[in-house]
N, C-alpha and C positions, 0 to 999 in steps of 0.2 A: 471490606472496602472495595469499591469498584476500581478496575484498572482505567487508566485514561487512554484515549486514542492518540495516535501519533499524527501530528500535522507536519507535512513536508511541503517545501516550496513556499517561500514567503510571497506575499502579494507583489513583491518587486522582482521576483525571480525572472531571469531571462535565459534562454538556451535550454537544451535538453540533454543532460548527462544521465547516465544510467542511475536509477533510483536505488542505490545500494542501501541507503538509510531506510527506505520503505521496506525492503526485504528483511533487514535486520529487525525492524519493528514487528513485522509479521512473524518472524521466527520466535518472538516473545509472546505471540498470540494477541497482538494489539491490532485493532481496526485502524485503518489509515485514511486520513483526509489529505487529499493532494490536488494540486492544480491539474487541469485536464490535458496536460502535455501528452503527446503520442507515446513517449517512452513509459510514462506512468501507466497509461491505459494498456499498453502491451504487457506489462508485468502483472498488473492487478486485474485487468478485465472488469467484470461486473462487481467484483469485490470492493473496489475503492469507492470512496465518497468524494466526488470531484467538484471543484469550483473552477470558474474561469479565472485565469491569471489577472490579478488586479481587482477582482470582484469581492469587495468586503462583505456585501450581503450574501454572496454565495458561500463564503467561509462560515458566516453565521448560520446559514441554512444547514450546512453540513454538520456543524457543531451541535445544533439542535437535533438533527437526525441521529447523531451518535448517542444522544441521551435516551433514545427510544428503541435502539436495536436489541436483538437477542444476543447478549454478550457471549454466552457460551457457544452459540452457533457461529457467530462472527469470529471468535477466537479459534474455533476448529478450522474454519475456512482459511484463516490467516496462516495457521501452521501448515495446512495442506499446500497452499500456494508457495510458502517459503521453502518447502521441501524440494520443489523443482529447482531451486538455486543452491541446494546443499552441495558441498564439494564432492561428496561421494556420488551423488546423482549425476553431476556434470562429468566427473571422471569416467563413470560407467558409460555415459553417452559418447564420450570421446573414444573410449576403448572399442565400442561397437563400430564407430566410423573408421577407425584405423584398422 
């Protein structure tokens, strides 16, 4: 059975809080569909499948795109990105700064 992708930020979302839920989804190897807020783009870069906030057709386009991706490769990328936000990675970065 195929995994599902993770859709974050409803079409009614406003404001830009850190996308912890997107990182959690990527830690499980899931592709992420997200609104194109700067915080989402900063975390996911080219990995994310983005729609403009409030754009229902954009969400549909992303969902269609998600059915055509190379799931194994996208899952590998998701895990790689999420590793940047792993507590050990962050602690090591802070240790080097301090």
